Structures are given as structure tokens and as C-alpha cells.
N, C-alpha and C positions, 0 to 999 in steps of 0.2 A: 636154598632151603637151609636155614640156621637151626641146628640142633641143640645149640648150647642155651641152656635155660638158667644158668646160674647168674650171679651179680658181677658184671665186668669190672666194676670199681675196684673189687678186692684182688684182681689179677694184676693191677699195675702197682700195687703197694709193696714195697720190700719190708721184710720183717727181720730184725737182728735178734737172735736169741742170746740170752745170758747163758753162762755155764750150767747153771741149775736146770734151766729149761732143756738144754741139750742132754744132760744127764737124765732127766724125766723121759725125754723122747727115747734115749737108748735103752732105758729100763722097760719101757713099752714094748721093746722089740725082743726083749729077753725074759727070762724066768717063767717060761711056759705060757706067757701071754700070747707070743708069736703073732702079734698084729703085723699085718702086711705093710709095706711102705706106703700104698695108697690110703690104707686105713689112718696110719700115722700122720700122713700129709693132711687128710680131712680133719682129724682131731685137733691138730696144731695149727690148722688154716695157713698151710704153707704148700708150695708146689711139691710134686713128687720128687724132682730132682734135688730140692734143697733137703728133703728128708734123707735122700740117698746119701748126698754129701756129709750130712751130720753123722749117719751111721758108718760111712766109710772112715771118718775121722774119730771113731768112738774111743780108740785107744789113748789117742792124744787128749781128748776131753776127759777121759776117765783118769789119765795120770795126772792132769792139772786138778781135777776135783780132789784126787787123793793127797796130793801135796799142799792142800789147803790153800790153794790159789784164790784170788780174788773172785768171787762168784758172780759179781754183778758186771764183769767185763764182757762186753758184747763182740769185741773184735780185738785181735792181738796186733801190735806193731810189726811191720815187716822188716824194719832195721833193727840191729842190736842195740844201738845207743837209746832209741826210744824205749826198748824193753827194759834196759837196765835203769833208766830213769825211773820208769813206772814201778818196777820192782822195789827200788830203793825207797820211794816215797810210800809205797804200800806197806813195806816192813816198818818204816819210821811211824807211820800212822798206827799200825797194829800195836807196836811196842808202847807208843805213848798213850794209847787207850787203854792197855791192860795195866799200866803203872799207876794209874789213878786210884 
């Protein structure tokens, strides 16, 4: 007996969030809204465990957002060399676009 009535195709697709989307999810759990993890997962069409992981890393995401990090980044590099290169290119791009 299969009790699941949802769409199975959506369960196999992974979704990467941008920093702004993560902050939006985090704010949905704060400020008196008090949405449950399950409600957030349904709202953003992600698994409950993904919502929990985003909430557990909320301090890191908030710090990145506050430091004006690139908000379109979906994943961070795990090695320092990649992070340094990415940060240098981002700073160069930001400086060159504001000097025009």
C-alpha cells in the first residue's frame, strides 16, 4: 500500500540555494513568524533535512550576508586557494564596476 501521493520527480532533483535564498529561509524561521522546519521545507520545495542544514549554518550565512559577500554564490570552495581566487576576482569586479 503506497501512501505517498506527491510527485516523485521532485524528490530526485537537488536544489542549490543562493545566499539571498538562504537568508530568506532563515528569516522565515525568525521574527515571530516561527515557521516550522517542515513548513519552510514545503515553502521552498526542499527536503526537511536541507532546511535543517541551512538553519544550522545560519550564523555562517548571516555573517557572509553582512560582510556583503557575493549573494549569487550557491556553494563555497572547500580549499583555500579556490576561495582566495574567487574572492580576488569578486573584489576586482566590484571595484572595476564602481569606478565607471
